N, C-alpha and C positions, 0 to 999 in steps of 0.2 A: 217207352223206358219202364221196366217193370215197378210196381207198387215196392216193393222193400229194395230195392237198387234205388228208390228215391229217400226212400227211408234210412236205409244205411248214409247214404251222401247229408243228408238233414241232419241224422246223428250225431256223424262227422264232425259237421260245421260245429252244432253245438257245442261238442267237446269241448274245442279249441278255447272258451270259459272255462278258466283253471275252479271256480265257484259249480258249475256245472257237472266238470266231470268228477270235483268231490261228490257230487249228489248221487252222481250216476255209481259212482263205485259204492260211497255208503248204502245204497240201494241194491246193490248187486251182493253186500256182505250181510246184507239183514235176510238174505234168499235163504241163505247158511247153504249152496252149494259151491264148493271150489270152482267147477266149472263154469259157473255164473259168472263166478270173479273175474277169472281168467278171461274169457271172452269180454268183459266191462275194462278189462284190464288190455285187451289187444284192441280193442275199442279208441279209447282214449288215447294209447301209444299211436294208431292209425292219425289220430286229429294232433298229434303234436310231431309232424312228421313222418312217420310214420315207425318201423322197426326197427332200421338200419341207422336213421337218426338218433333215435332215442337208446338204444343199445351204444354208439358211440359217447352220447353224453353221460352216460350212467357206468361209464367204463367199461361195457360187459361184451363178449361178442357177440354179433347178430345170431350167431346158431344157438350161442346159448339163452340167449333171449327168446327164441321162437321154441326151443325145449321147454323152459321155466311158461312160460303162455302158452303150452299147447292144453289139450282137453287133458293129459295125464301128467301134466306139469304139477311140482310142486318144488314153488320157487323156497328157496331159503329166505330167514328174514331180514339176511345184512342184503340180500338183492333185489329183494323188495323195496327196504327203506330206498337205496338205490336208484331204482328205477323211477319210484314215486321222485322220490331229490329231484332227479333229472326232466320232471316234467312239470315241476312248481307246485308238489303235494308233499303231505307228509300223513301219516298214520298216525292216529290218536284212538285213545280209548277215554270213555264217557261212561258214568252212570246210568243204567239203564231209568232209575227213577231219581226224587231228590229224596236227599239219606241225608240231608244236613240239619244242622241245628240253628245253624246261623243264619237260615231263612232262605240261603241264596237258591238257586236254580243250578244245581249239580250236572244236569243234561246240558247243558251250556257250553 
């Protein structure tokens, strides 16, 4: 078996853990490239039963999900929320650096 196939299989297995999937997606977001994030979403979808199963849980058609997550995809925020929710994930915004005078860590 090719190394990339083994890596992909191990990656998909790891992404079945929601915490791993969230960290993976956050890392993809940090890259700052839409294509990287969409590839990461495709991998997380694969780990959650595949595109068809995730599309059904998100009340999206499989075809629209494939289009949305293609290299040229441009998902609407509502579709992205539905997709993430169907995989037990959510999108959140946090401060880049602690800016709170109350002494809390605003990056958590």
